[in-house]
C-alpha angles and dihedrals in degrees: 000000000000121000114256109257105172119108118196132197122193122193111203127209130164094267106022146040114213114195137187131186125209107235099018145044136310123255141181137214134179112256096239133097094273093046092048091051090052090049092052092048091049094052096039090069095051130083093251118182097177141351119205129196130171122242103253104176095277103316089106097052101088092050092045091050092050093047093048092046088054088055093246116150105252132170129187112210138190111266090224091062090054094047091049089050091049091052091048092055094042099251099139099150115094135204133123095271093046091046091054090050091050091049091053090049090048090051092053097044103037102026096202113208120266108245107173095166128024111237093223091057091050089053091049091053090047090053091051091050091048091051091049089052091052091051091050091051092050090050092052090050093050092046089053090050091048093052092057100036119104101177110100096211093051091044090054091051092047092050091049090053091048090051090051091049090051089056092048092049090051089050091049089053090051091048090051092050092050092048091054094046090052090058111057092195090058091045092053093049092043090054091050093048094048091050086076110087107243096034110103132177097277095048091044093051091048089054090049094053103031103032109041089154090071110123093019098076136055117266091253094051095047090049089053091047092055093042097249096118106098117231127209124256102198136137124172106314094345115107111194128189115279111242141189119228144141121032121092105339097191092054092045092051092050092048091051090055089047089052090059088059096039092051087063105031108027107080095207095047094040089058090045092051094047091049091053092048092050089052089058102262116149116248094250092048091049092048091050089053089049090052090051093048091046090054093050090050092050089046090053092047092052093045093051095042089225124118125246116305117184095208094052092042091053089061093059 
């Protein structure tokens, strides 16, 4: 496979996206959802090494999100860097077409790093998810205490605390939703992940925060990273039961719960689960296999930038 050699600059305005390829021709697209989709499809079929856009106060974000969701290498740069570069190479004239050409030249010469998701924002999302998990654990503990308590005064106090925890959990869910909506790259990936039947908001947000490698690795590697790739337990003539362990326990636990849903509601995974059960696999073993297959499907969806498709998923 040849190394990608095409560098692309995209100048963003309110109504239009002006693009230039180096080497190659210029192009245009309307800056709306349909135009952005056509832009992504155009670039997806090219040997793109890097796409560069300027930070323009938010006008660039929908296009950047769509490009990143399609796994295209995109970088957003400071406009001052580009203007300094243009002056250095003697390109003083300025219009949308020229700006796109300069951006493509800048991409080829400077090769700014691809930073699709700021690390500090990933940590913030992880902190929100962790806090939500703590609140859920506290609620379970208080509900267990309530079920065994016989004193009316203590029961009233426990119920009041449970009601308060319910409010805080609802607020945590709203905070998570707002955090994702503020970051178009997250929103694009969240939409792709939740297009897969069985993946709900909590599982999707856990994948966003705790598995940023999703879409960048093969299905086998991402399963091993999470701890869903079974390992052998053999010694001499002994043949033990293959098990899954290690990896990212929080992600694995969420995917197992998602597998319970997917085994009923996802047509591809329901058929897969029923086939395993008919072959004699225990329910827990079959559900673990469903969780692994679900993860590889979500990984493929994120990598391709295309929503769930039952026919393609059945082939995995």
